[in-house]
C-alpha positions as MATLAB code, in Angstrom:
seq = 'XXXXXXXXXXXXXXXXXXXXXXXXXXXXXXXXXXXXXXXXXXXXXXXXXXXXXXXXXXXXXXXXXXXX';
ca = [
      -0.002   -0.001    0.001;
       1.408    3.356   -0.994;
       1.905    6.036    1.649;
      -0.212    9.152    1.640;
       1.298   12.391    0.434;
       1.152   13.722    4.014;
       3.013   10.675    5.366;
       5.714   11.007    2.734;
       6.169   14.724    3.388;
       6.349   14.090    7.144;
       8.959   11.347    6.695;
      11.093   13.764    4.677;
      10.520   16.724    6.989;
       8.922   18.644    4.117;
       6.021   21.021    4.648;
       5.102   22.380    1.222;
       3.911   20.717   -1.954;
       6.526   22.660   -3.917;
       9.343   21.144   -1.843;
       7.838   17.682   -2.226;
       7.526   18.093   -6.000;
      11.154   19.254   -6.131;
      12.240   16.151   -4.186;
      10.406   13.904   -6.667;
      11.712   15.851   -9.671;
       8.204   16.809  -10.749;
       6.668   20.157  -11.646;
       4.773   21.572   -8.676;
       1.614   21.517  -10.777;
       1.690   17.730  -10.424;
       0.361   18.161   -6.912;
      -2.436   20.534   -7.903;
      -5.798   19.083   -6.982;
      -4.323   16.332   -4.803;
      -5.173   16.206   -1.127;
      -2.543   15.328    1.456;
      -4.715   12.323    2.337;
      -4.405   10.899   -1.205;
      -2.079    7.965   -1.708;
       1.040    8.548   -3.760;
       0.858    7.148   -7.304;
       3.134    4.164   -7.984;
       5.518    6.184  -10.155;
       6.045    8.687   -7.351;
       6.760    5.842   -4.915;
       9.379    4.459   -7.301;
      11.036    7.870   -7.594;
      10.984    8.328   -3.824;
      12.442    4.844   -3.251;
      15.225    5.538   -5.735;
      16.187    8.753   -3.942;
      15.598    7.601   -0.345;
      15.516    3.776   -0.152;
      15.910    4.021    3.629;
      12.468    5.656    3.883;
      10.560    4.427    0.842;
      12.253    1.196   -0.172;
      10.526   -2.165    0.035;
      10.109   -3.624    3.504;
      12.789   -6.120    4.431;
      11.693   -9.730    4.460;
      11.590  -11.404    7.839;
      13.841  -14.432    8.276;
      10.783  -16.716    8.521;
       9.530  -15.566    5.111;
      12.975  -15.864    3.571;
      13.253  -19.515    4.639;
       9.827  -20.489    3.270;
];
């Protein structure tokens, strides 16, 4: 499940949509009409994970799942 825009901005310590768009490498108009409660689109999640895998990368598998 993708994080909400608000969750992503909070994780990054970002307050404005313009800063968030800059982080993702998108024009700030990309966030026009989107609420902070909306989930991030998949492409944005991929961009965020590429830039900050520590925050947005895939969850590590537990050892029990890795053995199965």
